[in-house]
N, C-alpha and C positions, 0 to 999 in steps of 0.2 A: 569557375567552381559548380559542381553538381548542383543541382536544386536543393535534394533531399539532403546533402551534406551540409549544404549553405543553412539548411533550416535547423539543421541538428546543433551546428556550432552557434548559431544568432541565439537560439533560445536556451543553449546552455546544457545540452545532453551530451557532447563530446569530451572526451578526457585523452584517450589515445587509441592506435590503431594498428595493426600490424603492419601494412604498407597503404597509406592513405591515398598516395598518388595514384597507385595502380587501381584501387577500388573506385576513385573518382573516374577515373577512364574507364572502367567496367560498367557503371552506373550510368554513364553517358551514351554508352554505346547498346545498351539492351536493358530488356527488365531482368530483373536480379531478384533470386529469393533468398528471404534472411529467417532465423527463426532465434527465438528469445525463448527460454525454459523456466517455468514454474513448478517448484517440486511443491505437491500437496501436503505438508507436512502441518497444517493446521485446517480448522474447518472454513476459514475466509482467509481472501486475500487481504490485506491492509494496506496503508499509506505507502509504507516501504516499497509496494510493487508498482505505483502507479508512475514512478519514472519510466520503466520499462515498458507499460501498457501504450503511454505516450508516444515513446520513442517508435514502438512497431506501428503505431496509429500514422504518424507522419511519415514512415515507409510507405505503408499502404497508399497514403493520400497523395504520393509523389508518383503512383502508379506501378511500383514493385509489388512482390508478392511476399506476405510474410506469414512465417507457422509460428502458431503459438503453440509449444510443447510442454504438455503436463506431464510432470515425471514420475508417473507412476510407478516407476522400476525404480530410479534413482533414491526416491523419498522413503525407498525401505532400509537404504544404506544411512543417507544422510549427509551433506555436505558440510566440510570442517569450516568452508570460506567465511571467516568474520567470526568464528565461534571460538570462546574459550574453554569449551566443554563439549564432550559428546550430546549429539541430538538423543534425544527419546526414540526408541525403536518403536515404531506404530506397527498395530496389526495390518493386516492385509486387507480387512473388511475397512478400517478407517482409513485408508488410503483411496480405497475405491469410492468411497463416500465423500470426502472430499474432493477427490479428482472431477465426480460431478458437477460439485458446489462450484469449483474453481472454474469450469466450463461456462457457467451462466455467467459469471461475474465479467470475465474476458470478454464474451459476446458484448457488453455494455461499452467497449471500446472498440473491437474490431467487427465487421462487417464479414461474416462467414460464407452468406447467402450469395455474395457479389460474385464468388470463384476467385477472388483477389488475395483469398488467404485462407489455412487451412489451420484445423485444430486437431492435433494429433497427441498420443500417449505413449512414451516410450517403453511403456509394462508391453507395448505389442511386441518390441522386438529383444526386451533385454529378460524377462522371466522366463524366456524356455532356453536360454542360451545355456550350452556345454560348456562348461567352467574350464575343463583341460584344452578344448578346443579355444577358447577363450584366450587362455594365456600363453597358448603356444602362437596364435594369429596376432592378438591385440598386445599382450602383455610384453612381448618379447621387444615391442617397437617403442618401449619405456625406458628411461634413463633414471634408476632411483636417485643417483647424487642430481641430477637435475631436478628432481621432485622437490628433491630437500630444500633446495636454493629458490624456491618458489617462496614469497612472505606468510601465503598462507599456513603451510607446514612448519616454517622456523616459530613463526608464534606458539603454533600447536604442540610441538614440542617439548615446549618449557612445562604445558600444564599435562601433557600425554595425547598420545594419538594413536587411535586404535587402529589395527589391520584393516577393518572392515570400511574404517572411513579414508584409509589410503588407497581402496580401490576405487573412490570415486571418480578422481580424476580421470581413470582407463575410461568408465563409464560413459560419463559426458562427453570424453572426446569420441567415444564409441557412437554415441547419438549423432554428432556432427558427419561422421563417415557415413551411416545409415541413410541418413537426410538429403546428404550429397550424392549418394549414388541413387537413391529411390526417386527424390523430388528435387535433384538439380542445385540443391541450396549450396551459397555460396559465401555466406556471411553469417557468422556468429555474432547476437548483440549481448549485451550484461551490463551489472554493475562492476566498478572497477575492481573489488573483491574477487569479481571472477576471473581477472587478466590471465593467472596461472592456467586455471583449466582450458580457458578458451585458447592460449598460445598453443597449449597440447593438441588440443585437437585439430587445429589448423596445421600443425606439424603430423599429425596422423593422417589426415585426409591427403597431405601432398605425398606422404611415403606410400600410403596404399592405393589412392585413388591416381596419383599423378596429375593432380588437377590443383591449380591455384586458387586457394580459398583466404578468407579474410575474418580479421575479428574485431571489433569496433565496442568501447567500453565506455559508459556514462560514469561521471563522478557522483561519489558517495555523498548524499544531499545533506546537511545539517542546517540548522536555524542558524540567525545569526548570533544567538548567545550560545552557539557550541553544541548544543545539545542534539540528539538524535531526533530526525522525523518522525512521527508519528506516533510519539509516545506522551502519556499523560499519567495524571496521577493514577488513573484507574486502569491504566495499562495501554494495548494498543488500539489504535483507531482503525477497527474492521471496516470493510465495504458491505457485508452483510447489515441488513438494517434489524434484522434482530438481536446484533450483538452491540452495534451503535446505531442510535434511531438517526434518522436524516436530520432533524433537529440538532441532535448532537454533533453529526457530522458537519453540518453548515456551521455550528458554533465555533468548533475547532478551528476552520479555515477564517471565520469572520474576527479571530482573535490573534493572528497571525500578526508579529512583530512589524512594526513600519518599516524596517530596514528590509524586510523579506518579500515585501508586498510586491513589487515589480518582478522582480525574480521567478516568484511564483507563479502570477500571470504568465509568464514566458512558458514556463515549466508545466504547468496543471490546467491550463485552459487551451482551447484552439485560437482563442482570439488575434486578430492579427497584429503584428508589432507596430504598425503605425498607431493602430487604438491604444494599446498597452503602454506605447511612449507619452501619451496623454496624462498617467499618472506619475510620471516621473517629477521629481521635485517636490509633490505635494506634502505638507505636513499637518501634525497634529489632527484637527477636525476633518480636514481636506482629505488626507489618505484612507479615512473610514470608507469613502465610495470606493476606495479600489479594494479594501476588505471584504467589502458586502459583494462587489463584482465577483470576486476570486471565488468567495463561498458560494454563490448562487450557481456560477458557471459550473463548477467541479461538483457541486450536487446534484446538479442537472443532468450530468453525464453518469454521476453513479448511481441515482436514485431516480431519476425521471424528472422532466420541467414541474410535473404537478407538486409532488413532494418538496422541490427548491422553492417553490412558490408559498407553500403551506410554511416551512422552517424561517424562509424570510419574514414572512407576516409575524410569525411566534415571535420571533429576533427583535423586530421592531416593537410589537407590543412590551415584549419585555421590557427593552430599555425606554421605552415612554416615549415614542417620538410619534404618536400619533395615532398609529395603527393598531386596531383593534382584534385582529385574528389570533389567536391564539391555538388554534386545532393543530398546528404543529409541534407543540412544545410536548415533550414528555408528561404522562400524566396516569393517574391513578382515582378510581372513582369509590370513595368509603360511604355508606350510608349515614345519614343525618343524624341517626338516633345514637350512634356511636359515639359523636360529639357531645351530645348530650351530658353523659358521664367525664368526656375530656378524653384526650390522646396525651400521653408523654411526649415530649419534643424527639426525645433521642429514639422513641419508637416510632413515631411518624417519619423521620429522616431516614431510618432504618429500613422503610416499605419503599421507599423512592430508589431510583437509580443513582442519587446523589452520594449516597453511602455503600459499601458493600458489605458492612458490619455492625453491629451493635458498637465496638469499640472506636470505631471511625467516626461513627455519628457522635460519641460521647466526645473525641477530640474536636470536632467541626465546632462544636457549641461552645467548648470551655476554652476554645483559641479566638472566640470571638468570629468566627466565620460562619455562623447561620443566621439567616433572616428569615422573619415570616410576614409576608407581605411589606417586604420592606424596611421593617423593624428588627433590629439586631438583636439575638437572645442567647445570651450567656449562662444561662442556667438550667443546667442537667435535669433538675425537677420541675420545670415551667411545663404548664397544660395546656395544650391546645383544645379549647372548646368553640363553641357555635358563635361566640362573640369575635371570632377571628374572622368567621364567612363574610366575604364580601362578593357581592353577586352571583353567589352561588359557588364561591371556589375560594382555595388558599392557594396563596402563591409562594412557594419555597425559595430560598436561593442558598446555595452552596460558593462562599467566595465572592468573588465579584461579578461571575459571568455565565454562572452554572445554575439554571431555574428549571423549576418542576412544579407543575399544576396540579393541585389536590381538587378533585371534582368533588361538590357534596351532592348525593341524590337523596 
């Protein structure tokens, strides 16, 4: 078995392939170019993108060439795959801004300086297409009956599928056609919700370019409790430190369920499988070593080793295991004068990132989820004053594991 295919299968990235035997023979015989697309529909990549970023990184590490394709053109339409309703139409300015931000984040995983990877934007060939020519040349190759047979369109027909979304599969397939013609790309990878689009692209390249190309998908990752990856009470877990701090990112992975630790170490780190195997079978407090390792390794990749060390130090300090470095913990600074008159607990929690609104802070307090210096507070009229200050700070906690540091100046 080819080493990269073996790696993808052993680590949990493999779901299905258009022709796995032929792909393995190709990968054994030559350097292959593969692409994965990332539509810039938001201002940051999030945890849901990690699987494909790691898949491409493994592909590159095996000596093949990867193309990270930022969908500056396709984002103007929006992929209906996995969606129950139409995406919000973004402005051209928003898409251009998001594309620039995505490029920086993708570079944390893929080394574009080595010459073994390319970073492209499909706006370069999609934005100036002649619609009539495109319909005659590309649209004529697609069967509406076949398109409606794909699960994505079946689901969307129940809630309503716009004509603009119906064009998405044609454009994604055209991307593969262009990448094959201009860069010799032979493989497209993506999540399994992309299977219909990928198969359509494989078929289009075969028809128009007369070349055998391949599609390979990864399973859609959920947590052991069945919930979607990357979602918290406060929303998506973004890779942008301005949206989710390195400490919060670290804590998200540190709080991984016991049953998910080994699986996530295989998927979301580059640790050797032999080293990961050491965490098999660990339980209770022992498995926490695996959780911390997962959180540290992934935070170091996304935010850098220094931020990962700060986040780990802050987490250890918050959980009272002897470490004292809290510099990585999210914080605000308020003047000591303000505490003389006292600050209402709801107001204080609202000023942190533990709560997004006053109503959320009220619920947290009333439901006994708010703590000040590890002391539960369930009175929304409670006033926090100078008597609560310890070593120049106040440590707030929401629930069991979310901490925030209030520094007194």
